[in-house]
C-alpha positions as a Markdown table, in Angstrom:
| # | Residue | x | y | z |
|---|---|---|---|---|
| 1 | Unk | -33.1 | -11.6 | -13.1 |
| 2 | Unk | -29.1 | -10.8 | -12.4 |
| 3 | Unk | -28.9 | -7.8 | -10.8 |
| 4 | Unk | -27.4 | -4.8 | -12.4 |
| 5 | Unk | -24.2 | -3.8 | -10.8 |
| 6 | Unk | -24.3 | 0.7 | -11.4 |
| 7 | Unk | -20.9 | 0.9 | -10.8 |
| 8 | Unk | -18.8 | 2.6 | -13.7 |
| 9 | Unk | -15.4 | 3.5 | -13.3 |
| 10 | Unk | -15.6 | 5.5 | -16.3 |
| 11 | Unk | -17.8 | 8.5 | -14.2 |
| 12 | Unk | -15.3 | 11.3 | -14.0 |
| 13 | Unk | -17.8 | 13.7 | -12.5 |
| 14 | Unk | -17.9 | 11.9 | -9.6 |
| 15 | Unk | -14.3 | 10.9 | -9.8 |
| 16 | Unk | -12.7 | 14.4 | -9.6 |
| 17 | Unk | -15.8 | 15.7 | -7.5 |
| 18 | Unk | -12.8 | 16.8 | -4.9 |
| 19 | Unk | -11.0 | 18.6 | -7.1 |
| 20 | Unk | -11.1 | 22.4 | -8.2 |
| 21 | Unk | -10.6 | 23.4 | -11.7 |
| 22 | Unk | -7.0 | 24.7 | -10.6 |
| 23 | Unk | -6.0 | 21.3 | -9.1 |
| 24 | Unk | -7.7 | 19.2 | -12.0 |
| 25 | Unk | -5.3 | 21.5 | -14.4 |
| 26 | Unk | -2.3 | 20.9 | -12.2 |
| 27 | Unk | -2.9 | 16.9 | -12.4 |
| 28 | Unk | -3.1 | 17.1 | -16.1 |
| 29 | Unk | 0.4 | 19.2 | -16.3 |
| 30 | Unk | 1.8 | 16.3 | -13.8 |
| 31 | Unk | 0.4 | 13.5 | -15.6 |
| 32 | Unk | 1.5 | 14.7 | -18.8 |
| 33 | Unk | 5.3 | 14.8 | -17.6 |
| 34 | Unk | 5.9 | 11.9 | -15.5 |
| 35 | Unk | 4.8 | 10.3 | -18.2 |
| 36 | Unk | 8.5 | 11.1 | -20.1 |
| 37 | Unk | 10.5 | 8.4 | -18.8 |
| 38 | Unk | 13.4 | 10.3 | -19.6 |
| 39 | Unk | 12.4 | 13.2 | -17.3 |
| 40 | Unk | 11.8 | 11.1 | -14.5 |
| 41 | Unk | 15.4 | 9.6 | -14.9 |
| 42 | Unk | 16.6 | 13.0 | -14.6 |
| 43 | Unk | 14.7 | 14.0 | -11.6 |
| 44 | Unk | 16.1 | 10.8 | -10.2 |
| 45 | Unk | 19.6 | 12.2 | -10.7 |
| 46 | Unk | 18.8 | 15.9 | -10.4 |
| 47 | Unk | 16.5 | 16.1 | -6.9 |
| 48 | Unk | 19.1 | 14.3 | -4.5 |
| 49 | Unk | 21.9 | 16.1 | -5.4 |
| 50 | Unk | 19.6 | 19.6 | -5.4 |
| 51 | Unk | 18.9 | 18.6 | -1.7 |
| 52 | Unk | 22.6 | 18.0 | -0.9 |
| 53 | Unk | 23.7 | 21.1 | -2.8 |
| 54 | Unk | 20.9 | 23.2 | -1.1 |
| 55 | Unk | 19.8 | 24.5 | -4.0 |
| 56 | Unk | 16.1 | 26.0 | -3.2 |
| 57 | Unk | 13.7 | 23.4 | -4.6 |
| 58 | Unk | 11.4 | 22.6 | -1.4 |
| 59 | Unk | 8.8 | 24.4 | -2.6 |
| 60 | Unk | 8.3 | 23.4 | -6.1 |
| 61 | Unk | 8.6 | 19.9 | -5.4 |
| 62 | Unk | 5.9 | 20.3 | -2.6 |
| 63 | Unk | 3.8 | 22.2 | -4.6 |
| 64 | Unk | 3.9 | 20.1 | -7.7 |
| 65 | Unk | 5.1 | 16.3 | -7.5 |
| 66 | Unk | 4.3 | 16.4 | -3.4 |
| 67 | Unk | 1.0 | 18.0 | -2.9 |
| 68 | Unk | -0.4 | 15.1 | -5.6 |
| 69 | Unk | 1.1 | 12.1 | -4.1 |
| 70 | Unk | 2.0 | 12.7 | -0.2 |
| 71 | Unk | -0.5 | 13.6 | 2.7 |
| 72 | Unk | 2.0 | 16.4 | 4.0 |
| 73 | Unk | 5.0 | 16.7 | 5.9 |
| 74 | Unk | 3.3 | 16.5 | 9.4 |
| 75 | Unk | 0.8 | 14.1 | 11.0 |
| 76 | Unk | -1.3 | 17.3 | 10.8 |
| 77 | Unk | -0.6 | 18.2 | 7.5 |
| 78 | Unk | -1.7 | 14.1 | 7.0 |
| 79 | Unk | -5.0 | 14.8 | 9.1 |
| 80 | Unk | -6.2 | 17.5 | 7.0 |
| 81 | Unk | -5.9 | 15.4 | 4.1 |
| 82 | Unk | -7.9 | 12.6 | 5.7 |
| 83 | Unk | -10.2 | 15.1 | 6.5 |
| 84 | Unk | -10.9 | 16.1 | 3.4 |
| 85 | Unk | -11.1 | 13.0 | 1.8 |
| 86 | Unk | -13.3 | 12.0 | 4.8 |
| 87 | Unk | -16.3 | 14.6 | 3.1 |
| 88 | Unk | -16.0 | 12.0 | 0.1 |
| 89 | Unk | -16.2 | 9.1 | 2.7 |
| 90 | Unk | -12.8 | 8.0 | 1.3 |
| 91 | Unk | -10.9 | 7.0 | 4.4 |
| 92 | Unk | -7.1 | 6.6 | 4.9 |
| 93 | Unk | -4.0 | 4.5 | 5.1 |
| 94 | Unk | -1.1 | 6.2 | 7.3 |
| 95 | Unk | 2.0 | 5.5 | 5.8 |
| 96 | Unk | 5.0 | 7.7 | 6.9 |
| 97 | Unk | 6.6 | 7.9 | 3.9 |
| 98 | Unk | 10.5 | 8.0 | 5.3 |
| 99 | Unk | 12.9 | 5.2 | 4.3 |
| 100 | Unk | 14.4 | 3.7 | 7.3 |
| 101 | Unk | 17.9 | 5.0 | 8.7 |
| 102 | Unk | 20.2 | 1.9 | 9.7 |
| 103 | Unk | 21.4 | 1.2 | 12.9 |
| 104 | Unk | 19.7 | -0.1 | 16.6 |
| 105 | Unk | 18.8 | 3.6 | 17.3 |
| 106 | Unk | 17.1 | 4.2 | 14.7 |
| 107 | Unk | 15.0 | 1.0 | 14.5 |
| 108 | Unk | 14.4 | 1.9 | 18.2 |
| 109 | Unk | 13.2 | 5.5 | 17.4 |
| 110 | Unk | 10.8 | 4.3 | 15.1 |
| 111 | Unk | 8.8 | 2.4 | 17.3 |
| 112 | Unk | 7.4 | 5.5 | 19.7 |
| 113 | Unk | 6.9 | 7.2 | 16.4 |
| 114 | Unk | 4.1 | 4.5 | 14.6 |
| 115 | Unk | 2.8 | 4.4 | 18.0 |
| 116 | Unk | 2.3 | 8.5 | 17.8 |
| 117 | Unk | 0.6 | 7.4 | 14.3 |
| 118 | Unk | -1.7 | 4.8 | 15.7 |
| 119 | Unk | -2.7 | 7.2 | 18.5 |
| 120 | Unk | -2.9 | 9.9 | 16.4 |
| 121 | Unk | -5.4 | 7.5 | 13.5 |
| 122 | Unk | -7.4 | 6.3 | 16.7 |
| 123 | Unk | -8.7 | 9.9 | 17.4 |
| 124 | Unk | -9.6 | 10.7 | 13.8 |
| 125 | Unk | -12.5 | 9.0 | 11.8 |
| 126 | Unk | -11.4 | 8.7 | 8.9 |
| 127 | Unk | -8.1 | 6.4 | 9.4 |
| 128 | Unk | -8.4 | 3.1 | 9.5 |
| 129 | Unk | -5.3 | 2.2 | 8.9 |
| 130 | Unk | -1.1 | 2.4 | 9.3 |
| 131 | Unk | 1.8 | 0.9 | 7.0 |
| 132 | Unk | 4.5 | -0.2 | 8.5 |
| 133 | Unk | 7.6 | -2.1 | 6.8 |
| 134 | Unk | 9.8 | -4.9 | 9.1 |
| 135 | Unk | 12.6 | -3.5 | 7.7 |
| 136 | Unk | 12.1 | 0.0 | 9.4 |
| 137 | Unk | 13.1 | -2.3 | 12.3 |
| 138 | Unk | 15.4 | -4.5 | 11.7 |
| 139 | Unk | 18.9 | -4.8 | 9.6 |
| 140 | Unk | 18.3 | -6.3 | 6.3 |
| 141 | Unk | 21.4 | -8.6 | 6.7 |
| 142 | Unk | 19.7 | -10.1 | 9.4 |
| 143 | Unk | 16.6 | -10.5 | 7.9 |
| 144 | Unk | 18.6 | -12.3 | 5.2 |
| 145 | Unk | 20.7 | -15.0 | 7.4 |
| 146 | Unk | 17.2 | -15.5 | 9.4 |
| 147 | Unk | 15.2 | -16.4 | 5.4 |
| 148 | Unk | 18.2 | -18.4 | 4.8 |
| 149 | Unk | 18.1 | -20.3 | 8.1 |
| 150 | Unk | 21.3 | -20.0 | 9.1 |
| 151 | Unk | 22.5 | -20.1 | 12.6 |
| 152 | Unk | 22.6 | -16.9 | 14.1 |
| 153 | Unk | 25.5 | -15.8 | 16.6 |
| 154 | Unk | 24.4 | -15.1 | 20.5 |
| 155 | Unk | 24.8 | -11.2 | 19.3 |
| 156 | Unk | 22.4 | -11.6 | 16.7 |
| 157 | Unk | 20.0 | -13.6 | 18.4 |
| 158 | Unk | 19.1 | -10.7 | 21.1 |
| 159 | Unk | 19.4 | -8.4 | 18.2 |
| 160 | Unk | 16.5 | -10.0 | 16.4 |
| 161 | Unk | 14.7 | -10.8 | 19.9 |
| 162 | Unk | 14.7 | -7.0 | 19.6 |
| 163 | Unk | 13.4 | -6.5 | 16.2 |
| 164 | Unk | 10.4 | -9.0 | 17.7 |
| 165 | Unk | 9.9 | -6.7 | 20.4 |
| 166 | Unk | 9.9 | -3.9 | 18.3 |
| 167 | Unk | 7.4 | -5.2 | 16.1 |
| 168 | Unk | 5.0 | -6.4 | 18.8 |
| 169 | Unk | 4.9 | -3.2 | 20.7 |
| 170 | Unk | 3.5 | -1.6 | 17.6 |
| 171 | Unk | 1.1 | -4.6 | 17.0 |
| 172 | Unk | 0.1 | -4.3 | 20.3 |
| 173 | Unk | -0.7 | -0.8 | 20.0 |
| 174 | Unk | -2.8 | -1.2 | 16.6 |
| 175 | Unk | -4.9 | -3.8 | 18.6 |
| 176 | Unk | -5.4 | -1.8 | 22.0 |
| 177 | Unk | -6.3 | 1.3 | 19.8 |
| 178 | Unk | -7.9 | -0.8 | 17.2 |
| 179 | Unk | -6.2 | 0.6 | 14.4 |
| 180 | Unk | -5.7 | -1.7 | 11.2 |
| 181 | Unk | -2.1 | -2.8 | 10.9 |
| 182 | Unk | -0.8 | -3.4 | 7.3 |
| 183 | Unk | 2.6 | -5.1 | 7.1 |
| 184 | Unk | 4.3 | -4.8 | 3.6 |
| 185 | Unk | 5.7 | -7.6 | 2.0 |
| 186 | Unk | 9.5 | -7.7 | 1.1 |
| 187 | Unk | 12.0 | -8.7 | -1.2 |
| 188 | Unk | 11.7 | -12.6 | -1.9 |
| 189 | Unk | 15.2 | -13.4 | 0.1 |
| 190 | Unk | 14.1 | -11.5 | 3.1 |
| 191 | Unk | 10.1 | -12.5 | 2.8 |
| 192 | Unk | 10.2 | -15.1 | 5.2 |
| 193 | Unk | 10.6 | -13.5 | 8.5 |
| 194 | Unk | 8.4 | -11.0 | 7.2 |
| 195 | Unk | 5.7 | -13.9 | 7.5 |
| 196 | Unk | 6.5 | -15.8 | 10.8 |
| 197 | Unk | 6.8 | -12.6 | 12.2 |
| 198 | Unk | 3.4 | -11.6 | 10.9 |
| 199 | Unk | 1.9 | -14.8 | 11.7 |
| 200 | Unk | 2.9 | -14.3 | 15.1 |
| 201 | Unk | 1.4 | -11.0 | 16.0 |
| 202 | Unk | -1.9 | -12.3 | 13.9 |
| 203 | Unk | -2.0 | -15.5 | 16.5 |
| 204 | Unk | -1.3 | -12.8 | 18.9 |
| 205 | Unk | -4.0 | -10.1 | 18.0 |
| 206 | Unk | -6.1 | -11.3 | 15.3 |
| 207 | Unk | -8.2 | -13.6 | 17.8 |
| 208 | Unk | -12.1 | -11.5 | 17.9 |
| 209 | Unk | -11.4 | -9.1 | 14.8 |
| 210 | Unk | -8.8 | -8.5 | 12.0 |
| 211 | Unk | -6.1 | -5.8 | 13.3 |
| 212 | Unk | -2.9 | -7.5 | 11.5 |
| 213 | Unk | -2.4 | -7.9 | 7.8 |
| 214 | Unk | 0.0 | -9.8 | 6.0 |
| 215 | Unk | 1.0 | -8.5 | 2.3 |
| 216 | Unk | 0.7 | -11.3 | -0.5 |
| 217 | Unk | 2.6 | -10.6 | -3.7 |
| 218 | Unk | 0.7 | -12.2 | -6.5 |
| 219 | Unk | 3.5 | -11.7 | -8.9 |
| 220 | Unk | 5.3 | -14.0 | -6.7 |
| 221 | Unk | 4.1 | -17.5 | -8.5 |
| 222 | Unk | 4.3 | -19.5 | -5.0 |
| 223 | Unk | 1.5 | -16.8 | -2.9 |
| 224 | Unk | -1.7 | -17.2 | -4.1 |
| 225 | Unk | -1.0 | -21.2 | -2.5 |
| 226 | Unk | 0.5 | -19.4 | 0.3 |
| 227 | Unk | -2.5 | -17.0 | 1.1 |
| 228 | Unk | -4.5 | -20.7 | 1.4 |
| 229 | Unk | -2.2 | -22.3 | 3.7 |
| 230 | Unk | -1.9 | -19.0 | 6.0 |
| 231 | Unk | -5.6 | -19.2 | 6.0 |
| 232 | Unk | -5.6 | -23.0 | 6.9 |
| 233 | Unk | -3.3 | -22.2 | 9.4 |
| 234 | Unk | -5.2 | -19.4 | 11.2 |
| 235 | Unk | -8.4 | -21.7 | 11.2 |
| 236 | Unk | -6.2 | -24.1 | 13.0 |
| 237 | Unk | -5.1 | -21.9 | 15.7 |
| 238 | Unk | -7.9 | -20.0 | 16.6 |
| 239 | Unk | -7.0 | -16.3 | 14.8 |
| 240 | Unk | -8.6 | -14.5 | 11.9 |
| 241 | Unk | -6.2 | -14.1 | 9.0 |
| 242 | Unk | -5.4 | -9.9 | 7.9 |
| 243 | Unk | -4.8 | -10.4 | 3.9 |
| 244 | Unk | -3.5 | -7.6 | 1.8 |
| 245 | Unk | -3.8 | -8.6 | -1.8 |
| 246 | Unk | -1.3 | -6.4 | -4.0 |
| 247 | Unk | 0.3 | -7.0 | -7.5 |
| 248 | Unk | 4.1 | -6.2 | -6.1 |
| 249 | Unk | 6.6 | -3.9 | -6.2 |
| 250 | Unk | 10.1 | -5.8 | -7.0 |
| 251 | Unk | 9.8 | -7.3 | -10.5 |
| 252 | Unk | 13.2 | -5.9 | -12.3 |
| 253 | Unk | 14.8 | -6.3 | -8.9 |
| 254 | Unk | 13.7 | -10.1 | -8.5 |
| 255 | Unk | 14.0 | -11.5 | -11.9 |
| 256 | Unk | 17.9 | -9.5 | -12.2 |
| 257 | Unk | 19.4 | -11.1 | -8.5 |
| 258 | Unk | 17.6 | -14.6 | -9.9 |
| 259 | Unk | 19.8 | -14.1 | -13.0 |
| 260 | Unk | 22.8 | -13.2 | -11.5 |
| 261 | Unk | 22.7 | -15.7 | -8.5 |
| 262 | Unk | 21.4 | -18.6 | -11.1 |
| 263 | Unk | 18.2 | -19.4 | -9.5 |
| 264 | Unk | 14.5 | -20.0 | -10.7 |
| 265 | Unk | 12.9 | -16.3 | -10.4 |
| 266 | Unk | 10.1 | -16.3 | -8.0 |
| 267 | Unk | 8.1 | -14.0 | -10.0 |
| 268 | Unk | 5.7 | -14.9 | -12.4 |
| 269 | Unk | 5.9 | -15.9 | -16.4 |
| 270 | Unk | 3.8 | -13.6 | -17.7 |
| 271 | Unk | 1.0 | -10.1 | -16.7 |
| 272 | Unk | -2.0 | -12.4 | -17.2 |
| 273 | Unk | -0.4 | -15.3 | -14.5 |
| 274 | Unk | 0.0 | -12.0 | -12.3 |
| 275 | Unk | -3.9 | -10.9 | -13.1 |
| 276 | Unk | -5.2 | -14.6 | -13.0 |
| 277 | Unk | -3.7 | -15.3 | -9.2 |
| 278 | Unk | -5.0 | -12.1 | -7.9 |
| 279 | Unk | -8.2 | -12.2 | -9.0 |
| 280 | Unk | -8.2 | -16.0 | -8.2 |
| 281 | Unk | -7.3 | -14.6 | -4.6 |
| 282 | Unk | -9.8 | -11.6 | -4.4 |
| 283 | Unk | -12.4 | -14.4 | -5.0 |
| 284 | Unk | -10.8 | -17.0 | -2.2 |
| 285 | Unk | -10.9 | -14.1 | 0.5 |
| 286 | Unk | -14.5 | -13.0 | -0.5 |
| 287 | Unk | -15.5 | -16.3 | 0.0 |
| 288 | Unk | -14.4 | -16.7 | 3.6 |
| 289 | Unk | -15.1 | -13.5 | 5.1 |
| 290 | Unk | -16.0 | -15.5 | 7.9 |
| 291 | Unk | -12.3 | -16.4 | 8.8 |
| 292 | Unk | -10.4 | -13.4 | 7.4 |
| 293 | Unk | -10.5 | -9.7 | 6.7 |
| 294 | Unk | -9.3 | -8.7 | 2.9 |
| 295 | Unk | -7.6 | -5.3 | 1.7 |
| 296 | Unk | -7.8 | -5.1 | -2.1 |
| 297 | Unk | -4.9 | -2.9 | -2.9 |
| 298 | Unk | -4.7 | -2.4 | -6.3 |
| 299 | Unk | -5.0 | 0.0 | -9.1 |
| 300 | Unk | -6.4 | -2.9 | -12.3 |
| 301 | Unk | -9.9 | -1.8 | -12.7 |
| 302 | Unk | -11.1 | -5.1 | -13.6 |
| 303 | Unk | -10.1 | -6.8 | -10.4 |
| 304 | Unk | -12.3 | -3.6 | -8.7 |
| 305 | Unk | -14.8 | -4.7 | -11.0 |
| 306 | Unk | -14.8 | -8.3 | -10.0 |
| 307 | Unk | -14.4 | -7.9 | -6.5 |
| 308 | Unk | -17.3 | -5.5 | -6.4 |
| 309 | Unk | -19.8 | -8.0 | -8.9 |
| 310 | Unk | -18.8 | -10.8 | -6.5 |
| 311 | Unk | -20.0 | -8.8 | -3.3 |
| 312 | Unk | -23.3 | -8.1 | -5.4 |
| 313 | Unk | -23.9 | -11.4 | -6.4 |
| 314 | Unk | -23.1 | -13.1 | -2.9 |
| 315 | Unk | -25.2 | -10.7 | -1.4 |
| 316 | Unk | -22.3 | -9.0 | 0.8 |
| 317 | Unk | -22.9 | -5.6 | 2.1 |
| 318 | Unk | -20.7 | -2.7 | 0.5 |
| 319 | Unk | -19.4 | -1.9 | 3.9 |
| 320 | Unk | -19.1 | -4.9 | 4.8 |
| 321 | Unk | -16.2 | -4.8 | 8.1 |
| 322 | Unk | -13.7 | -7.4 | 6.6 |
| 323 | Unk | -13.4 | -6.0 | 3.3 |
| 324 | Unk | -11.7 | -2.6 | 2.3 |
| 325 | Unk | -10.3 | -1.2 | -1.3 |
| 326 | Unk | -7.6 | 1.0 | -1.5 |
| 327 | Unk | -5.5 | 3.0 | -4.1 |
| 328 | Unk | -3.0 | 5.1 | -4.3 |
| 329 | Unk | -3.4 | 9.4 | -3.4 |
| 330 | Unk | -2.9 | 10.7 | -6.1 |
| 331 | Unk | -4.0 | 7.6 | -8.6 |
| 332 | Unk | -6.7 | 6.1 | -9.8 |
| 333 | Unk | -9.7 | 8.7 | -8.4 |
| 334 | Unk | -12.0 | 7.0 | -10.9 |
| 335 | Unk | -11.8 | 3.9 | -8.7 |
| 336 | Unk | -11.9 | 5.2 | -5.3 |
| 337 | Unk | -14.2 | 8.1 | -5.2 |
| 338 | Unk | -16.5 | 6.1 | -7.3 |
| 339 | Unk | -16.4 | 2.9 | -5.1 |
| 340 | Unk | -16.9 | 5.5 | -2.0 |
| 341 | Unk | -19.9 | 6.6 | -3.8 |
| 342 | Unk | -21.3 | 3.5 | -3.9 |
| 343 | Unk | -21.0 | 2.5 | -0.7 |
| 344 | Unk | -17.7 | 0.3 | -0.4 |
| 345 | Unk | -15.2 | 0.9 | 1.9 |
| 346 | Unk | -12.4 | 2.6 | 0.0 |
| 347 | Unk | -9.1 | 4.0 | 1.3 |
| 348 | Unk | -6.1 | 6.0 | 0.2 |
| 349 | Unk | -2.9 | 5.4 | 0.7 |
| 350 | Unk | -1.3 | 8.7 | 2.4 |
| 351 | Unk | 2.6 | 9.0 | 2.6 |
| 352 | Unk | 3.5 | 11.6 | 4.6 |
| 353 | Unk | 6.9 | 13.1 | 5.9 |
| 354 | Unk | 9.4 | 16.5 | 5.5 |
| 355 | Unk | 9.7 | 16.6 | 1.4 |
| 356 | Unk | 13.7 | 16.0 | 1.6 |
| 357 | Unk | 12.7 | 12.7 | 3.5 |
| 358 | Unk | 10.1 | 11.6 | 1.6 |
| 359 | Unk | 11.8 | 11.9 | -2.2 |
| 360 | Unk | 13.3 | 8.6 | -2.4 |
| 361 | Unk | 9.7 | 7.5 | -1.8 |
| 362 | Unk | 8.2 | 9.7 | -4.5 |
| 363 | Unk | 10.8 | 9.1 | -7.3 |
| 364 | Unk | 10.3 | 5.2 | -6.9 |
| 365 | Unk | 6.4 | 6.3 | -7.3 |
| 366 | Unk | 7.0 | 7.9 | -10.5 |
| 367 | Unk | 10.0 | 5.4 | -11.7 |
| 368 | Unk | 7.0 | 2.8 | -11.0 |
| 369 | Unk | 4.3 | 4.8 | -13.1 |
| 370 | Unk | 6.2 | 4.9 | -15.9 |
| 371 | Unk | 6.8 | 1.5 | -16.1 |
| 372 | Unk | 3.2 | 0.4 | -15.9 |
| 373 | Unk | 1.5 | 0.2 | -19.1 |
| 374 | Unk | -0.7 | 2.3 | -20.2 |
| 375 | Unk | -2.0 | 3.6 | -16.3 |
| 376 | Unk | -0.7 | 7.4 | -17.5 |
| 377 | Unk | -2.3 | 7.3 | -20.4 |
| 378 | Unk | -5.5 | 5.9 | -18.5 |
| 379 | Unk | -4.5 | 8.4 | -16.1 |
| 380 | Unk | -4.5 | 11.7 | -18.4 |
| 381 | Unk | -7.2 | 10.3 | -20.9 |
| 382 | Unk | -9.9 | 10.7 | -17.7 |
| 383 | Unk | -8.5 | 14.4 | -16.1 |
| 384 | Unk | -9.4 | 16.0 | -20.0 |
| 385 | Unk | -12.4 | 13.5 | -20.0 |
| 386 | Unk | -13.5 | 15.7 | -17.0 |
| 387 | Unk | -11.9 | 19.0 | -18.3 |
| 388 | Unk | -14.1 | 18.7 | -21.2 |
| 389 | Unk | -17.0 | 18.2 | -19.0 |
| 390 | Unk | -16.6 | 21.1 | -17.0 |
| 391 | Unk | -15.1 | 23.3 | -19.9 |
| 392 | Unk | -11.6 | 24.3 | -18.4 |
């Protein structure tokens, strides 16, 4: 007889158990407004201008959109949020939300910042991962040139050696302190050096356990085959693959650039094609847990349920050390908390940093959310269902 999975993403009592009535009402207000594209567009223009003119808006932002989607302004504030989530068996991914400043000095300065975050994560029980972007350590134009295979000048060669050294220092610290290191995907026209650097770090530090993870954006049609090739390479060279699976975040930019430069877009022909590859990648990873660790980063309920069902069918323990689920802080609590309640390993992406510096990140999130078909409606219907259940 087939085993019945008791997991449900419609259970709002579990989804919002960490939220007070006041917090639930605030979330209802926020999502009602984030769902309005005109308001998000206005905010994207007005907010940076308000900071430039030193208008007193920090308090309003911190108590609304910032408190919903960010863990705090400092590591200590982020740790406090992590502790609260930890009470419900939800871990966190520390994500320094400040957009990278340009210049060698800034890239050098980023290294001790991330090492400090790794050491901090290691000292806390509920912070198993930190996230980094290679563009936080390297000039975009340099990565573009490496991706194209252009010959680097002697100065550029030295510059690239420094990039590798920075990434190596952070990966080495992650291995030393046993904190998972999620290396984000970037635009397709700089992705090759990102893949190559990440592969090198995996070959150095993923010998006995999965520390370093590469990110596979399934909205690019070549990424599922690339995932399979990556596992072949890792198995051949004797290291474990770290695979963070996401759908992707640069679709409009990718299509626009491809059209302008007259080359075939790397983006999938349809959402259905993306979903198909994403779900195939999830099952591929769950079939190879002896050779890889998978980080299932998605707000898609079907993909999360598919992964949970597959684990049950294969008798994979819910808390298997090579399987993690993850959603963004402030979103899809119905997935996160119900998975955690059922014993699966699940984390929230926890951006942190000064309000002013994290604003570009927050604006991008709001823009992404308004473009995800049905996401805001789903968030609102669940919040309102729980408010009705509580009688508030």
